[in-house]
C-alpha positions as CSV (number, residue, x, y, z in Angstrom):
1,M,100.9,57.0,94.9
2,K,99.8,56.1,91.4
3,D,103.2,56.8,90.0
4,E,104.9,55.0,93.0
5,S,106.8,58.2,93.9
6,Q,107.9,58.9,97.4
7,F,105.6,61.0,99.7
8,A,105.7,62.7,103.1
9,F,103.4,62.5,106.1
10,A,102.7,65.4,108.3
11,G,104.2,64.8,111.7
12,I,105.1,66.4,114.9
13,W,107.9,65.8,117.4
14,D,109.0,67.1,120.7
15,K,111.8,66.6,123.2
16,W,111.0,66.7,126.9
17,E,113.7,67.0,129.5
18,R,113.6,67.0,133.2
19,D,116.5,66.4,135.6
20,D,118.4,63.5,134.0
21,V,115.5,62.3,131.9
22,S,115.1,63.1,128.2
23,I,112.3,61.8,126.1
24,A,112.0,62.4,122.3
25,S,108.7,61.6,120.8
26,C,106.9,61.9,117.5
27,A,103.5,61.3,115.9
28,I,102.0,61.1,112.5
29,I,99.0,63.4,112.1
30,T,95.8,62.0,110.7
31,T,92.7,63.4,109.1
32,T,89.4,62.2,107.6
33,P,89.9,59.6,104.9
34,N,89.7,60.4,101.2
35,E,87.2,58.4,99.0
36,L,89.8,55.6,98.4
37,L,90.7,55.0,102.0
38,A,87.2,55.5,103.5
39,T,86.4,52.0,102.3
40,I,88.9,50.6,104.8
41,H,89.3,53.1,107.6
42,D,87.8,56.1,109.3
43,R,91.0,58.2,109.1
44,M,94.3,58.4,107.1
45,P,97.7,60.0,107.6
46,V,98.0,63.6,106.3
47,I,100.1,63.3,103.1
48,L,101.9,66.5,102.2
49,S,102.3,67.3,98.5
50,T,105.7,68.2,97.4
51,E,104.6,71.8,97.0
52,V,103.7,72.2,100.7
53,Q,106.4,70.2,102.4
54,E,108.7,73.2,102.9
55,S,105.7,75.2,104.4
56,W,105.2,72.3,106.9
57,L,108.8,72.3,107.9
58,R,109.3,76.1,108.3
59,E,110.3,77.0,111.8
60,D,108.3,80.2,111.7
61,A,105.1,78.7,110.3
62,K,101.9,80.0,111.7
63,T,99.4,77.5,113.3
64,A,96.5,78.7,111.1
65,E,98.6,78.1,107.9
66,L,99.5,74.6,109.0
67,K,95.9,73.7,109.9
68,E,95.0,74.4,106.3
69,L,97.3,71.6,105.2
70,L,95.6,68.9,107.3
71,V,93.2,67.7,104.6
72,P,92.8,64.3,102.9
73,F,95.2,63.7,100.0
74,P,93.3,63.3,96.7
75,G,92.4,59.6,96.2
76,S,92.6,60.1,92.5
77,E,96.4,60.5,92.9
78,M,96.7,57.2,94.8
79,K,96.3,53.5,94.1
80,S,95.4,50.6,96.3
81,F,95.6,46.9,96.2
82,P,95.0,44.1,98.8
83,V,98.0,42.9,100.8
84,S,98.4,39.9,103.1
85,S,96.8,40.0,106.5
86,R,100.3,39.2,107.8
87,V,100.7,43.0,108.0
88,N,98.7,42.8,111.2
89,R,101.4,40.7,112.9
90,P,104.1,42.9,114.5
91,Q,106.6,40.1,114.5
92,V,106.4,39.8,110.7
93,D,108.7,42.2,108.8
94,D,109.5,41.3,105.3
95,A,109.2,42.7,101.8
96,Q,106.3,40.5,100.9
97,L,104.1,42.6,103.2
98,V,103.7,45.3,100.5
99,E,103.3,42.9,97.6
100,P,99.8,42.7,96.0
101,I,97.9,39.5,96.7
102,D,95.0,37.6,95.1
103,I,92.4,38.0,97.8
104,S,90.6,34.9,96.8
105,Q,93.7,32.8,97.4
106,E,94.2,34.3,100.9
107,L,90.5,33.6,101.7
108,T,90.8,29.9,100.6
109,S,94.1,29.3,102.3
110,G,92.8,30.5,105.7
111,M,95.4,33.2,105.9
112,L,92.9,36.0,106.5
113,F,91.9,36.6,110.1
């Protein structure tokens, strides 16, 4: 977010049980990208504004009402910056992954793959 505030993704979860087996699973719902993210990917997570988060979580919510929330979040309310290609390595997990980088330095250091 431009103001670096917290935000929520639309997600679903379910718990399946059979005999002695129980599986809990979840997924983040995606939609078409907004103008900001379309430059890097063909979809984006559904980001729920603060105003609609309670609607998404209501136990008695109607499917048609929820479908109306599955739209791209306005790119004008977001910011972007390049990060290290290290984000593509599952074994890497450190705070530097979300730090902005100078893309020209990464290109010349051979870190980009």
